C-alpha positions in Angstrom: -4.1 0.1 29.8 -2.9 -2.8 31.7 0.0 -5.0 30.7 -1.2 -8.6 30.2 2.2 -10.1 29.6 5.9 -9.2 29.3 8.4 -11.5 27.8 12.0 -10.8 27.1 13.8 -12.6 24.2 17.6 -12.9 24.1 19.6 -13.6 20.9 23.3 -14.0 20.5 23.5 -12.7 17.0 24.9 -9.7 15.1 22.0 -7.5 14.0 21.8 -6.6 10.3 21.0 -3.1 9.0 18.1 -2.7 6.7 20.6 -1.2 4.2 22.2 -4.6 3.9 19.0 -6.6 3.5 18.2 -6.1 -0.2 20.0 -5.5 -3.4 18.5 -3.8 -6.3 18.6 -5.1 -9.8 17.8 -2.7 -12.6 16.0 -4.3 -15.5 15.1 -2.8 -18.8 14.2 -3.8 -22.3 15.7 -2.0 -25.2 14.0 1.3 -25.6 12.1 1.4 -22.3 12.7 3.1 -18.9 12.9 -0.3 -17.2 12.2 -1.0 -13.5 14.0 -2.0 -10.3 13.6 -5.3 -8.5 14.6 -5.7 -4.9 16.1 -9.1 -4.0 17.0 -10.4 -0.5 20.7 -10.4 0.0 22.6 -13.5 1.0 23.6 -11.8 4.3 19.9 -11.2 5.1 19.0 -14.8 4.3 21.7 -15.9 6.7 20.5 -13.5 9.3 16.9 -14.8 9.0 18.2 -18.4 9.5 20.2 -17.4 12.6 17.2 -15.5 14.0 14.9 -18.5 13.4 17.3 -20.8 15.3 17.6 -18.2 18.2 13.9 -17.8 18.4 13.2 -21.5 18.2 15.2 -21.9 21.4 12.6 -19.6 23.1 9.5 -21.2 21.7 7.8 -21.3 25.1 7.9 -17.5 25.3 6.7 -17.1 21.7 3.8 -19.6 22.3 2.8 -17.7 25.5 2.7 -14.3 23.6 0.6 -15.9 20.9 -1.7 -17.6 23.4 -2.6 -14.4 25.1 -2.9 -12.3 21.9 -6.4 -11.5 20.7 -6.6 -10.0 17.3 -8.0 -6.4 17.4 -8.2 -6.4 21.2 -4.5 -6.4 22.2 -1.7 -4.1 21.3 2.1 -4.6 21.7 5.0 -2.4 22.6 8.5 -3.6 21.9 11.8 -2.5 23.4 14.9 -3.4 21.4 18.4 -3.3 22.8 21.2 -4.0 20.4 24.5 -4.7 22.1 27.7 -4.2 20.2 31.3 -4.9 21.3 32.8 -1.7 22.6 35.6 -1.9 20.0 33.0 -1.7 17.2 30.9 0.9 19.0 33.4 3.5 20.1 36.5 4.8 18.3 40.0 5.0 19.7 39.4 8.7 20.3 36.3 7.9 22.4 33.7 9.0 19.9 30.7 7.0 18.5 31.8 4.9 15.6 30.0 6.3 12.5 30.3 2.8 10.9 28.1 1.3 13.6 24.6 0.8 12.1 21.9 3.3 12.6 19.6 2.1 15.3 16.4 2.7 13.3 17.8 0.4 10.5 18.4 -2.4 13.0 14.7 -2.7 14.1 12.9 -3.7 11.0 14.8 -6.9 10.1 14.6 -8.2 13.7 10.9 -7.2 13.9 10.1 -9.1 10.7 11.8 -12.2 11.9 10.1 -12.0 15.3 6.6 -11.8 13.7 7.4 -14.5 11.2 8.1 -16.8 14.2 5.0 -15.6 16.1 2.8 -16.4 13.1 3.7 -20.0 13.4 1.7 -20.0 16.7 -1.1 -17.6 15.6 -1.6 -16.8 11.9 -3.2 -13.4 12.5 -0.2 -11.9 14.3 1.6 -9.2 12.5 3.5 -6.1 13.3 0.5 -3.9 12.7 -0.5 -4.5 16.3 2.6 -2.7 17.6 1.7 0.8 18.9 5.1 1.7 20.3 8.8 0.8 19.8 11.8 1.9 21.8 15.2 1.0 20.4 18.8 1.5 21.7 22.2 0.4 20.6 24.7 0.2 23.4 28.3 -0.9 23.9 29.2 -3.9 26.1 32.5 -5.4 27.2 32.0 -8.8 25.6 33.4 -9.4 22.1 30.1 -10.5 20.6 26.8 -9.0 19.5 23.5 -9.5 21.3 19.9 -8.5 20.8 17.3 -8.2 23.5 13.6 -7.7 22.7 11.1 -7.0 25.5 7.6 -7.6 24.2 4.7 -6.2 26.2 1.1 -7.4 25.3 -1.5 -4.8 26.4 -5.2 -4.9 26.6 -5.9 -1.3 25.5 -4.5 2.0 24.6 -5.3 3.9 27.8 -2.2 4.8 29.8 0.4 4.4 27.2 3.4 6.5 28.3 4.6 9.0 25.7 8.3 9.3 26.3 
């Protein structure tokens, strides 16, 4: 498989955990079991707006990815790096802070925002074309959060490296 294109997107934004994206509302009528409705949280709506602004600043890269993408012929791999301020990532004792979000819960909200932006350039783009994801959360010295996404557009499945 050859790599047709690699683009790296940079966002100065605090990632949101999937656990914070929705809130559940239990609804029931008298005498019934009822049902649960999931509603987007206010913090997720704000995150989506911030992601939209950050991605709009990189529209040339998004347009390039969409231009080379051919539905059903191309596949994507995405590498996510979530950078956290060291003080939020590591405790005073030097251990990993358990309050720092799980890395797998950070990917989905960012991925959904990325593909919502890509669909503006090519309607048929969705995250079903992703065949591989790598994700890391790491500390850094700056007192801010950052997200980096490396998107690779590939022309087939041959040669995909399995970890």
